N, C-alpha and C positions, 0 to 999 in steps of 0.2 A: 235298431230302427234309425234311418237316416232321412231326415226331412230337409227340404229346401224352403226357405221363407223369404219373401220379398217385402221389404219395408219401405214405404214411401213417405218422404218428408216433403214439405213445401219447397225447401231449398236444396234438397239432396235426395238421391236415391242410393239406398245401401242394400246390398244383397248378402244374406247370411245363410250358410249351410250348417245345420244343427244336428247333433246327436245328443240324446238325453240319457243319463245314466246316474249311478250312484256316485256321490262325491265324498272324498276322504280328506281329513285334515292332518297335517304333519307339523310339528313344532320343533324348534331348535333350542339350544342353550342360550342363556342371556349374553354370553360372550361371543356368540356367533355373529357373523356379518355376511348374510346369505345372498345379498343381491347388490346391485348398483346403489350406492349411497346407503347401504345398510337397512336396518329395520324400517319398514314403511317408506323407504326412499327419502328418509328425513335428514340423513347425514349425521346423526347423533349416535355416539358410542356409549357403552356402558361405563359407569363411574366407579366400579369396585376399586380401582387403583388409579392414581393420577398419571396422566401422560406427561412426559418431560416437556418443559418449555424450551430448552436449548439442547442442541446436539451438533455433532460434526462427524467427520470420518472416524474419529477416535473417542468420542464422548457420547454416552447414552445410546449406543448402538449395539443391540444384542447380537445381530448377525447381518451380513450382506451376502447375497448369492448372485452369481452371474446367471443370466437367463440365456436360453438357447437362441433367442431372436428377439426383435423388437415387438412393440404393440402399445396401444393406448387404452386397453381394457383395464379395469381395476382388479385388484386381488379380492378374493372372498375368503372368509374364515368359517371353517366347518369343524368344530370340535378342536382337535389338536392338529388339524391339517390347514394349509393355505393353498388355494388353487389360483392359477393365473394362466392366461393364454398368450401365445406368441405366434409369429410366423417366421419361416425359414425358407431358404432355397431360391428366392427370387425377390426383387424389390428391396435390396439392401443399400443400393446406391442409385439415385435417380439418373445419373449420367450413364451408368452401365447396369441396368436392372437385371440382366441375364435372361434366361429362358423360362417362360411361364410354366413349362411342363414340370419344372422342379419345385414349384410352390407347394409348401406344406403348412398346415396349421398344427399347433402343439397345445396340448393341455398338460400343465406341469403341476404335480402335487408335491408340496414342500412341508417338512415337519416344522410345526409352528415354534417349537422350543429350541430347535438346533439350527434351522435353516438348511438342513440337508435334504436333497431331492429324494423323495420316496419313490416316485415313478414319473415317467413322462410318456405321453402318447401322441403319436404322429397321425395326422389325417390328411389324406390326399385331397387336393383342391379339385372341385368340379370346374372344368374349363369349358370355354374361355372365361377368364376373369377380366375385371377392369385393368387396363394397363397401369403400370406404376409411373404416373406422371401428373403434372399440374396439381390441382387441389386434392386429388385422390391421394397423392403421396404425402399429404400433411398428416395422415393417420394410418394408412395402409390396410392390412388384411387381418388385424386382430384388435378390433375396437369395441366389440360387444363384451360386456362383463358377464361372466357365467352367473347362474342362480342355482341354489341347492335347497332341498328339503331336509337336509341332514342325513339322507340316505343315499342320494345320488346327486350328481352334478350335471347340469344341463348347459350346453354351450351352443351359441348361435355363431355360425361362420358364414353369414351372408349367402351367396350363391351355393355354397357347399352344404348348407342346410343346418338343421338343429340336430344335435347328437346328445345322448344320454350315456353317462358312465356311472358305474358304481364307485364307491370310495376306494376300491382296490384297483381301479383302472380298467375294468372290463367294459368294453363297449356293448351297450344294451340295444340301441336302435339309432337310426338316422332317418330324418324326414326332410324332404325338400319343401321350402315355402316360396319358391320362385327364383328366377335367375335374371331379373331385370336390373337396371342400373340407376333408375331415377332420371328425371329430366336434366339435372345439372351435372350428372356424372361425378359427383363428389364422393361417392362411396356410401357406406352404411355404417351406423354407429348405435342405433337404439338397442337397449338390452332387454332380454326376456324377464318376465316375473312370473310368480306362481299364484294361483288361486285354487285352493282345495286340490283336486286331482288334475288340474289343468296347468300346462305350460302356455303362458300368454306370450306370443311372439310378435313384436312390432316389425313386420316385414314390409316396411314402407317403401324402401327402394326396390326390393326384390319383386314385389307384386302389388304395391299400393294397397296393402291389406294388413289388418290385425287378425292373427290366426291363433286359435287355441288348439292345443294337442293334448291327447291323453298322456299323462306323464309315465304311465306304466308301459304303453305300447308305442307311443309316437303317432298313433292314428289321429287324423284330423277330426276335431269335434265340431268346430264352426269357423267360418271365415267371413270377415266383414271387409268389403272392398269399397274404395271410394277414391276418386281423383284428388279429393281435398288432402289426402295423406301424402301427396308428393311434397318434396322439399321439407320433410319432417325428420329430425334426427333426435328428438326427445325420447325419454323413457317414461312409460305410463306408471301411475301409482294406483293403489287401491284406496278408496275413501268411503268411510261409513257415514252415510247421511243421517239427518236427525230422525228420519223414520225407521232407522235400523237397517236398511238395505245397504249393500255394498256396490259401489260403482267402480269400474276402470275409468280413470280420468286421464284424458289425453290433452296435451297442448299441441295444437296444429296451427298452421298460418292463419291468423286473423280470427280464430275460434278456440273455444275450449269445449270438449265433449265429455259426457258421462255415458259410459257403455255398460250394459247388463253383462256381467261376466259369465253368466249361465248360457246366454244365447247369442251374444255378439250384437244385439240390437242397441242402437243409440237411444238412450232414454231421454237425455236432455242435451242441449247445447246452448252456448251463449256467444255472442259476438264480442271480440276483444279488440285489441289494438291492430291496426293495419300492419301486415308483415308478409314479406315474400317467402320467409323460411322460419323454421322453429328449431332451435337446438337445445334450449333450456327445458328442464322438466318441471312439472308442477310440484309444489310442496303443500301439505295440508295440515291444519290443526283444527280440532273440534268442529269438523264438518265444513270448514272454510278452505277453499282452494286458492292458492296464490301462484301467479305466473308472472315472472319478470322477464320481458322479452329482450331481444337484441337488435342490433343494427338499426333498422327503421321502426322498431316496435316501442312498446310502452309496458305498463304493469297493470295487473287487474287482480281483484279479489272477488270471488263469486261463491255463493253458498251452494254446496252440492245438493243435488236432489231435484225434484220436480219432473215435469214432462214437457217435451218439445222445446220451443224457443223460450228460454228463461231470462233473456237479457234484461227485460224491464222489471222482473220481479226478484232476481237473485243476485244481480251484480251489486256489490257493496261500494266499490270505488274503482276508478281508473286514474292513473297518473302517467306523466311522461318520464319514466325512469327506465333504464336499460341495464341488463347484465350481459348481453351479447351471447354468451355460450354457457356460462356457469349457472348452477341453480342455487338459490339462497338458502340460508339456514334460518329456521324459525326458532326463536327462543324467548320465552317470557314476554310475549306481546310485541316482539320486534322481528324484523327481517333484516339479515345481514348478507352482504356480498362485496366482492371487490371487482371493479371494472375500470379499465383504462387508468391504472395506477391510482385509483381513488376507492377508498373504503366507504361504503354506503350502509346507513342504518335508517330504516323507516318504521313508523308506528303501524303495526299490522291492522289495527282497528280502523284507522283513518287514512292511511297512505301518506300521511305528512312526514316530511324529512325530519329525522332526529339529529343525524349528523351526515356530513358528506366531506370527508377529509382526504386531501391529496397526500399520497405517500411520497417519501423521498425517492430520488432516482438512483439509489445505490445499486439496485438490481440491474438497471440498464448499463451502468458503467462496468459492472462485473461481466455482463453478457458480452459487451464489446471487446473486453479483454480476452474472454474465452474464445471468441470467434477468430482471433489471431493465432491460436494455438494450432499446431499440426493436427490435422483431422477435424478441425472445427468447421466443417462445411455443412451448412444447414440443410443441404439437399440430401444428406444421408440421415436415416432415422436413428443411427447410433451416434450421430455427432451432435455437438452442442449448438453452435451457431447463433445468429442474431434473433433470438426469440424475445421480443420486447413487449409485444401486445399492440393490437391495432394494425390495420393494413392487411394486405393479403398474406395469409400464412403466418402472421406474427402474433395472433391472438392466443392468450392463455386458454387452454382447453379444459383444465380440471375444475372441479367444483369444491367449495369448502366443506370441511367436516368439523365436528365439534365434540368436546367432552370436558367435563370438569370445569365449566365456565370459560373455556378458551376455544377460539376458532383458529383452524389451521388451513391455510390456503397455499397451495404449491404452484409457483409460476412455471411456465414452460422452460425457463432457463435452469430450474432446479432449486430456486430459493423458496423456502417455506416462511411465510409471514404469519406470525402468531399474534392474535389480537384478543384482548379481554371482551367477553360478551357483556354487554351493559349499554345503557343509553349514553355514556360518556366514552369518546374514542380513547383508546389506550393501546398502543403498540407494545407488546411484551418482548418480542425477540424476532430475529431473522436468522435462519439457519440454512446451511447448504452442505452437500457432500462435495468437497473441493476436488476429489479425484474422479468424479463422474461427469464426463462431458456429454452425456446423452440427453435425449429429449424427455422431458417430464410432462407428458400430456394426460397421464391417468389420474383420476380421483383416488386419493388414499382410502384405506380401510382403517378404522379406529375402534379399539375395544380393549377393555380390561387393562388399562395402563399401557397399551402398545399402539403404535402408529405404523402402518405398513405403507411404505412409499415405493412406487414402482417407476423406474426410468426405462428407456429403451434398451438399457444394458443390464440393470440389476434390480433385485428386489431387496428392500431394507426393512428390518424390524427395529424401530426406535422404541426404547424403553429403558427405565432405570435398572441398574444392576441388581 
């Protein structure tokens, strides 16, 4: 049965198309990292084994593998496999991007223990695509992180749609969720998540929609469309409210929404900081949602749940703090992030600053030196270049991850800053792969003593011997 429901709010009109059916639950191993920023989108890895604090090209690296093409999507971990997406054939050099007809997307499966490629699948692009130029070229055609239920891998390739593969690389289905480009033409980056038997797809640029697909067939279950979703690049999370229900929580420009995952209906929303765009994703703990905005935004804490406009009843605090693009880490009552060469820690209960410490400029000096190397042209996704942070195209794009009391943040130039988690600032190390002049825009995966770092050239497994 396929029903169409119109939902009217005072400030917005949202249209949802709904199919009702049985819902199944699938779980993974504790060492799995099945989506963008891992379990719950929290950025926290399992602590069975300690992750190294220091590494280099020759120290504490289990393996490094060349990738077939660039991308800013994160790797995911499914049992003994690592999955990552790339693009090839077009857009490898902004000065000479080539013929769009040759553009391909790739899903690569890698053996977690050895780094050897198990299989790689190529997907033809749905054309025309956005041209490889301007801000679009900052991240390209493989920026969505895959998601898995432990049995299949679901990938979102923008205009090319959503595809499902089994763990042996067999393509199961492909579904279009729109072919738009968004008002800014900056491309698309939000990653899919899973809820029971649904693949939740943030097709914000493609169709100004949040879309749910049946994970077995790829059939559309519901679609929630709204102009407010324009200029949104964040990834939603699932949050359990105090009343026991689960909401899909979205951070969008100037608001936070709680959406019913069964129907696509907006249950609640609150007004937040004024913002023209949203790149950062929400993070939640114990039913409280935290969003730290960027550029002209701020930060907000809101209690999930309720009905309609909950601004006056559920917002706990708002402050003038920014993270620009990266999503914070919540740990033991504090929020941590790095923005504009400054490490931030705030009290999650009050929003008060715990520390705000400027980092040294060693990374900047290193970047400037790398930019002088042959091939260090920042206009190529495979080149290093002047990725300092701040300004058009210079912002660090990854989000921090954490495990074992340590935070790991990868700058776009390839330096990983390691901080101790705690109310006192303590820098533990800085690490880089000196031989890799690529772009490090992807958020790492971290689990069971291993850190998986992806550049536009390679995928690394950092771990003790």
